[in-house]
Gaussian input, Z-matrix of N, CA and C with variables (Angstrom, degrees):
# hf/3-21g

backbone

0 1
 N
 C     1     B1
 C     2     B2     1     A1
 N     3     B3     2     A2     1     D1
 C     4     B4     3     A3     2     D2
 C     5     B5     4     A4     3     D3
 N     6     B6     5     A5     4     D4
 C     7     B7     6     A6     5     D5
 C     8     B8     7     A7     6     D6
 N     9     B9     8     A8     7     D7
 C    10    B10     9     A9     8     D8
 C    11    B11    10    A10     9     D9
 N    12    B12    11    A11    10    D10
 C    13    B13    12    A12    11    D11
 C    14    B14    13    A13    12    D12
 N    15    B15    14    A14    13    D13
 C    16    B16    15    A15    14    D14
 C    17    B17    16    A16    15    D15
 N    18    B18    17    A17    16    D16
 C    19    B19    18    A18    17    D17
 C    20    B20    19    A19    18    D18
 N    21    B21    20    A20    19    D19
 C    22    B22    21    A21    20    D20
 C    23    B23    22    A22    21    D21
 N    24    B24    23    A23    22    D22
 C    25    B25    24    A24    23    D23
 C    26    B26    25    A25    24    D24
 N    27    B27    26    A26    25    D25
 C    28    B28    27    A27    26    D26
 C    29    B29    28    A28    27    D27
 N    30    B30    29    A29    28    D28
 C    31    B31    30    A30    29    D29
 C    32    B32    31    A31    30    D30
 N    33    B33    32    A32    31    D31
 C    34    B34    33    A33    32    D32
 C    35    B35    34    A34    33    D33
 N    36    B36    35    A35    34    D34
 C    37    B37    36    A36    35    D35
 C    38    B38    37    A37    36    D36
 N    39    B39    38    A38    37    D37
 C    40    B40    39    A39    38    D38
 C    41    B41    40    A40    39    D39
 N    42    B42    41    A41    40    D40
 C    43    B43    42    A42    41    D41
 C    44    B44    43    A43    42    D42
 N    45    B45    44    A44    43    D43
 C    46    B46    45    A45    44    D44
 C    47    B47    46    A46    45    D45
 N    48    B48    47    A47    46    D46
 C    49    B49    48    A48    47    D47
 C    50    B50    49    A49    48    D48
 N    51    B51    50    A50    49    D49
 C    52    B52    51    A51    50    D50
 C    53    B53    52    A52    51    D51
 N    54    B54    53    A53    52    D52
 C    55    B55    54    A54    53    D53
 C    56    B56    55    A55    54    D54
 N    57    B57    56    A56    55    D55
 C    58    B58    57    A57    56    D56
 C    59    B59    58    A58    57    D57
 N    60    B60    59    A59    58    D58
 C    61    B61    60    A60    59    D59
 C    62    B62    61    A61    60    D60
 N    63    B63    62    A62    61    D61
 C    64    B64    63    A63    62    D62
 C    65    B65    64    A64    63    D63
 N    66    B66    65    A65    64    D64
 C    67    B67    66    A66    65    D65
 C    68    B68    67    A67    66    D66
 N    69    B69    68    A68    67    D67
 C    70    B70    69    A69    68    D68
 C    71    B71    70    A70    69    D69
 N    72    B72    71    A71    70    D70
 C    73    B73    72    A72    71    D71
 C    74    B74    73    A73    72    D72
 N    75    B75    74    A74    73    D73
 C    76    B76    75    A75    74    D74
 C    77    B77    76    A76    75    D75
 N    78    B78    77    A77    76    D76
 C    79    B79    78    A78    77    D77
 C    80    B80    79    A79    78    D78
 N    81    B81    80    A80    79    D79
 C    82    B82    81    A81    80    D80
 C    83    B83    82    A82    81    D81
 N    84    B84    83    A83    82    D82
 C    85    B85    84    A84    83    D83
 C    86    B86    85    A85    84    D84
 N    87    B87    86    A86    85    D85
 C    88    B88    87    A87    86    D86
 C    89    B89    88    A88    87    D87
 N    90    B90    89    A89    88    D88
 C    91    B91    90    A90    89    D89
 C    92    B92    91    A91    90    D90
 N    93    B93    92    A92    91    D91
 C    94    B94    93    A93    92    D92
 C    95    B95    94    A94    93    D93
 N    96    B96    95    A95    94    D94
 C    97    B97    96    A96    95    D95
 C    98    B98    97    A97    96    D96
 N    99    B99    98    A98    97    D97
 C   100   B100    99    A99    98    D98
 C   101   B101   100   A100    99    D99
 N   102   B102   101   A101   100   D100
 C   103   B103   102   A102   101   D101
 C   104   B104   103   A103   102   D102
 N   105   B105   104   A104   103   D103
 C   106   B106   105   A105   104   D104
 C   107   B107   106   A106   105   D105
 N   108   B108   107   A107   106   D106
 C   109   B109   108   A108   107   D107
 C   110   B110   109   A109   108   D108
 N   111   B111   110   A110   109   D109
 C   112   B112   111   A111   110   D110
 C   113   B113   112   A112   111   D111
 N   114   B114   113   A113   112   D112
 C   115   B115   114   A114   113   D113
 C   116   B116   115   A115   114   D114
 N   117   B117   116   A116   115   D115
 C   118   B118   117   A117   116   D116
 C   119   B119   118   A118   117   D117
 N   120   B120   119   A119   118   D118
 C   121   B121   120   A120   119   D119
 C   122   B122   121   A121   120   D120
 N   123   B123   122   A122   121   D121
 C   124   B124   123   A123   122   D122
 C   125   B125   124   A124   123   D123
 N   126   B126   125   A125   124   D124
 C   127   B127   126   A126   125   D125
 C   128   B128   127   A127   126   D126
 N   129   B129   128   A128   127   D127
 C   130   B130   129   A129   128   D128
 C   131   B131   130   A130   129   D129
 N   132   B132   131   A131   130   D130
 C   133   B133   132   A132   131   D131
 C   134   B134   133   A133   132   D132
 N   135   B135   134   A134   133   D133
 C   136   B136   135   A135   134   D134
 C   137   B137   136   A136   135   D135
 N   138   B138   137   A137   136   D136
 C   139   B139   138   A138   137   D137
 C   140   B140   139   A139   138   D138
 N   141   B141   140   A140   139   D139
 C   142   B142   141   A141   140   D140
 C   143   B143   142   A142   141   D141
 N   144   B144   143   A143   142   D142
 C   145   B145   144   A144   143   D143
 C   146   B146   145   A145   144   D144
 N   147   B147   146   A146   145   D145
 C   148   B148   147   A147   146   D146
 C   149   B149   148   A148   147   D147
 N   150   B150   149   A149   148   D148
 C   151   B151   150   A150   149   D149
 C   152   B152   151   A151   150   D150

   B1=1.4541
   B2=1.5732
   B3=1.3270
   B4=1.5042
   B5=1.5327
   B6=1.3519
   B7=1.4590
   B8=1.5592
   B9=1.2866
   B10=1.4507
   B11=1.5028
   B12=1.3047
   B13=1.4946
   B14=1.5237
   B15=1.3215
   B16=1.4983
   B17=1.5457
   B18=1.3302
   B19=1.4708
   B20=1.5525
   B21=1.3228
   B22=1.4942
   B23=1.5264
   B24=1.3445
   B25=1.4973
   B26=1.5171
   B27=1.3290
   B28=1.5082
   B29=1.4932
   B30=1.2969
   B31=1.4792
   B32=1.5509
   B33=1.3117
   B34=1.4626
   B35=1.5041
   B36=1.3335
   B37=1.4591
   B38=1.5335
   B39=1.3006
   B40=1.4221
   B41=1.5382
   B42=1.3269
   B43=1.4744
   B44=1.5228
   B45=1.3330
   B46=1.4677
   B47=1.5022
   B48=1.3096
   B49=1.4629
   B50=1.5288
   B51=1.3477
   B52=1.4645
   B53=1.5296
   B54=1.3264
   B55=1.4512
   B56=1.4575
   B57=1.3456
   B58=1.4489
   B59=1.5037
   B60=1.3198
   B61=1.4743
   B62=1.5060
   B63=1.3368
   B64=1.4844
   B65=1.4898
   B66=1.3326
   B67=1.4310
   B68=1.5084
   B69=1.3472
   B70=1.4485
   B71=1.4983
   B72=1.3791
   B73=1.4548
   B74=1.5192
   B75=1.3101
   B76=1.4457
   B77=1.5101
   B78=1.3184
   B79=1.4536
   B80=1.5124
   B81=1.2943
   B82=1.4851
   B83=1.5196
   B84=1.3061
   B85=1.4631
   B86=1.5414
   B87=1.3394
   B88=1.4340
   B89=1.5528
   B90=1.3262
   B91=1.4508
   B92=1.5325
   B93=1.3461
   B94=1.4815
   B95=1.5420
   B96=1.3537
   B97=1.4661
   B98=1.5146
   B99=1.3417
   B100=1.4470
   B101=1.5239
   B102=1.3386
   B103=1.4840
   B104=1.4902
   B105=1.3336
   B106=1.4354
   B107=1.5218
   B108=1.3280
   B109=1.4963
   B110=1.5639
   B111=1.3142
   B112=1.4740
   B113=1.5444
   B114=1.3215
   B115=1.4194
   B116=1.5532
   B117=1.2980
   B118=1.4757
   B119=1.5369
   B120=1.3377
   B121=1.4601
   B122=1.5286
   B123=1.3384
   B124=1.4787
   B125=1.5056
   B126=1.3151
   B127=1.4574
   B128=1.5150
   B129=1.3333
   B130=1.4417
   B131=1.5500
   B132=1.3076
   B133=1.4734
   B134=1.5347
   B135=1.3367
   B136=1.4698
   B137=1.5192
   B138=1.3238
   B139=1.4590
   B140=1.5193
   B141=1.3173
   B142=1.4649
   B143=1.5450
   B144=1.3355
   B145=1.4705
   B146=1.4974
   B147=1.3374
   B148=1.4438
   B149=1.5020
   B150=1.3471
   B151=1.4407
   B152=1.4988
   A1=108.79
   A2=113.86
   A3=118.16
   A4=110.28
   A5=114.63
   A6=119.29
   A7=109.72
   A8=118.18
   A9=121.23
   A10=111.63
   A11=116.79
   A12=120.99
   A13=110.44
   A14=117.41
   A15=122.48
   A16=107.91
   A17=117.52
   A18=122.69
   A19=112.03
   A20=116.50
   A21=121.82
   A22=112.24
   A23=117.00
   A24=119.80
   A25=110.81
   A26=115.34
   A27=119.13
   A28=108.76
   A29=117.87
   A30=120.21
   A31=109.29
   A32=114.21
   A33=119.37
   A34=111.49
   A35=117.07
   A36=121.97
   A37=108.53
   A38=117.45
   A39=121.76
   A40=109.47
   A41=117.77
   A42=120.44
   A43=111.09
   A44=115.32
   A45=120.86
   A46=109.66
   A47=115.36
   A48=120.25
   A49=109.30
   A50=114.87
   A51=119.45
   A52=110.00
   A53=113.98
   A54=117.58
   A55=110.27
   A56=118.87
   A57=121.65
   A58=111.12
   A59=117.21
   A60=122.35
   A61=110.26
   A62=117.75
   A63=120.37
   A64=111.31
   A65=118.76
   A66=122.41
   A67=111.90
   A68=115.41
   A69=119.21
   A70=112.09
   A71=115.82
   A72=119.08
   A73=111.48
   A74=117.38
   A75=121.05
   A76=110.55
   A77=117.71
   A78=121.58
   A79=112.16
   A80=116.77
   A81=120.71
   A82=109.26
   A83=119.07
   A84=122.31
   A85=110.54
   A86=116.23
   A87=121.40
   A88=110.33
   A89=115.11
   A90=120.41
   A91=110.66
   A92=116.66
   A93=120.04
   A94=111.53
   A95=115.88
   A96=119.53
   A97=111.47
   A98=117.26
   A99=121.42
   A100=110.45
   A101=114.81
   A102=119.40
   A103=112.08
   A104=118.21
   A105=120.20
   A106=112.00
   A107=115.29
   A108=121.17
   A109=110.01
   A110=115.24
   A111=118.51
   A112=110.26
   A113=117.02
   A114=120.84
   A115=111.68
   A116=117.27
   A117=119.88
   A118=110.28
   A119=117.59
   A120=118.64
   A121=110.35
   A122=116.48
   A123=118.99
   A124=110.05
   A125=118.74
   A126=119.93
   A127=113.62
   A128=117.50
   A129=121.33
   A130=110.77
   A131=116.08
   A132=119.96
   A133=110.89
   A134=116.54
   A135=118.91
   A136=112.55
   A137=116.99
   A138=121.49
   A139=108.00
   A140=117.26
   A141=119.67
   A142=113.08
   A143=115.23
   A144=119.37
   A145=113.03
   A146=117.34
   A147=120.21
   A148=112.64
   A149=116.98
   A150=120.06
   A151=111.08
   D1=-42.24
   D2=178.81
   D3=-60.15
   D4=-45.10
   D5=-177.22
   D6=-67.18
   D7=-36.02
   D8=177.94
   D9=-62.50
   D10=-42.92
   D11=178.94
   D12=-70.39
   D13=-38.96
   D14=-177.77
   D15=-65.42
   D16=-43.97
   D17=-175.27
   D18=-85.93
   D19=-0.11
   D20=178.78
   D21=61.66
   D22=35.18
   D23=176.55
   D24=-110.90
   D25=11.82
   D26=178.72
   D27=-71.11
   D28=140.12
   D29=179.30
   D30=-64.57
   D31=153.04
   D32=179.71
   D33=-68.00
   D34=-34.44
   D35=179.13
   D36=-95.44
   D37=114.36
   D38=-179.13
   D39=-85.83
   D40=144.84
   D41=177.95
   D42=-64.89
   D43=144.54
   D44=179.98
   D45=-125.20
   D46=153.64
   D47=177.37
   D48=-72.72
   D49=144.49
   D50=175.65
   D51=-88.66
   D52=151.83
   D53=172.09
   D54=-72.21
   D55=170.71
   D56=177.66
   D57=-57.64
   D58=-46.84
   D59=-178.49
   D60=-62.49
   D61=-46.33
   D62=178.72
   D63=-62.07
   D64=-40.34
   D65=179.66
   D66=-63.19
   D67=-41.08
   D68=178.34
   D69=-67.24
   D70=-38.62
   D71=177.52
   D72=-63.70
   D73=-43.11
   D74=178.15
   D75=-63.64
   D76=-42.08
   D77=177.64
   D78=-62.33
   D79=-41.45
   D80=179.95
   D81=-66.76
   D82=-44.79
   D83=179.38
   D84=-62.15
   D85=-41.66
   D86=-179.97
   D87=-64.53
   D88=-42.05
   D89=-179.92
   D90=-65.14
   D91=-45.10
   D92=-179.14
   D93=-65.13
   D94=-48.95
   D95=-179.54
   D96=-61.27
   D97=-39.99
   D98=179.58
   D99=-64.06
   D100=-42.99
   D101=178.68
   D102=-64.72
   D103=-41.49
   D104=178.48
   D105=-64.96
   D106=-44.29
   D107=-179.51
   D108=-64.07
   D109=-40.95
   D110=-178.97
   D111=-67.65
   D112=-43.26
   D113=179.10
   D114=-62.55
   D115=-46.43
   D116=179.97
   D117=-63.89
   D118=-40.53
   D119=-179.99
   D120=-64.38
   D121=-36.11
   D122=177.94
   D123=-66.77
   D124=-47.02
   D125=178.57
   D126=-62.27
   D127=-41.51
   D128=177.97
   D129=-62.28
   D130=-42.74
   D131=178.40
   D132=-61.43
   D133=-41.80
   D134=178.66
   D135=-67.21
   D136=-38.76
   D137=179.11
   D138=-64.03
   D139=-45.59
   D140=179.73
   D141=-65.44
   D142=-39.25
   D143=179.91
   D144=-69.68
   D145=-34.28
   D146=-178.46
   D147=-77.37
   D148=-35.98
   D149=-176.60
   D150=-90.60

């Protein structure tokens, strides 16, 4: 981080901490999207293997 600031390559938008509610929302979205992606990949693999 120090080198980024010294070399002026730090992004203009600095990361910020999430509130508890925002963190939970991000966690829930991540969990749901991961579950959907995992389920679809499983079904696609079965369809490809069976056919």
